[in-house]
C-alpha positions as CSV (number, residue, x, y, z in Angstrom):
1,M,46.3,19.5,-7.3
2,R,42.6,19.8,-7.8
3,I,39.9,20.0,-5.1
4,V,36.3,19.0,-5.4
5,V,33.8,19.6,-2.6
6,D,30.5,17.7,-2.7
7,L,28.3,20.7,-1.8
8,N,25.3,18.4,-1.4
9,Q,27.2,16.5,1.3
10,C,28.8,19.6,2.9
11,Q,27.1,20.6,6.1
12,S,29.0,23.9,6.6
13,Y,30.8,22.9,9.7
14,G,33.8,25.1,8.5
15,Q,36.6,22.8,9.7
16,C,38.2,23.1,6.3
17,I,38.3,26.9,6.7
18,F,40.2,26.6,10.0
19,A,42.6,24.0,8.5
20,A,43.3,25.8,5.2
21,P,42.1,29.5,5.4
22,T,44.0,30.4,2.2
23,V,42.0,27.8,0.2
24,F,38.6,27.7,1.9
25,R,36.4,30.6,3.0
26,W,32.8,31.6,3.6
27,H,30.9,33.3,0.9
28,G,28.0,35.0,2.6
29,E,26.6,33.5,5.8
30,E,27.1,29.7,5.2
31,S,28.0,29.1,1.6
32,L,31.5,27.6,1.1
33,E,33.8,29.0,-1.5
34,Y,37.2,27.5,-2.3
35,D,40.1,27.6,-4.7
36,Y,39.6,24.6,-7.1
37,A,43.3,24.4,-8.0
38,P,45.5,25.7,-5.2
39,D,49.2,25.9,-5.5
40,D,50.9,22.6,-4.7
41,G,52.7,24.3,-1.8
42,L,49.4,24.2,0.0
43,S,49.0,20.5,-0.2
44,G,49.6,19.9,3.5
45,E,46.9,22.4,4.5
46,V,44.5,21.0,2.0
47,A,45.1,17.4,3.2
48,R,44.5,18.5,6.8
49,A,41.3,20.3,5.6
50,A,40.0,17.1,3.9
51,A,40.9,15.0,7.0
52,A,39.1,17.5,9.2
53,C,35.8,17.4,7.3
54,P,33.3,15.6,9.5
55,V,31.3,14.4,6.5
56,Q,34.2,13.7,4.2
57,A,32.9,16.1,1.5
58,I,36.4,17.1,0.2
59,S,38.2,15.1,-2.5
60,I,41.7,15.9,-3.7
61,S,43.2,14.7,-7.0
62,G,46.6,15.1,-8.5
63,R,48.4,15.5,-5.1
64,P,52.1,16.1,-5.5
65,R,54.1,13.1,-4.5
66,T,56.2,13.4,-1.4
67,D,59.2,11.3,-0.6
68,E,59.2,12.1,3.1
69,G,60.3,9.1,5.2
70,D,61.7,7.3,2.1
71,S,65.3,7.3,3.2
């Protein structure tokens, strides 16, 4: 999984930090820092963080495929 945050679009609301604190964090007062390639085991947290972003500044590529609900 790979994360890209459009830092020009990011307004520092910090919702991603609340949703995935192991991936997103503050650097200084309001500068966002994040793990560009977190472990695939964190995909749920990262997806929640992207969904929580009010300005949709977070893009995720290479998400692991889940077969949940495919019974």
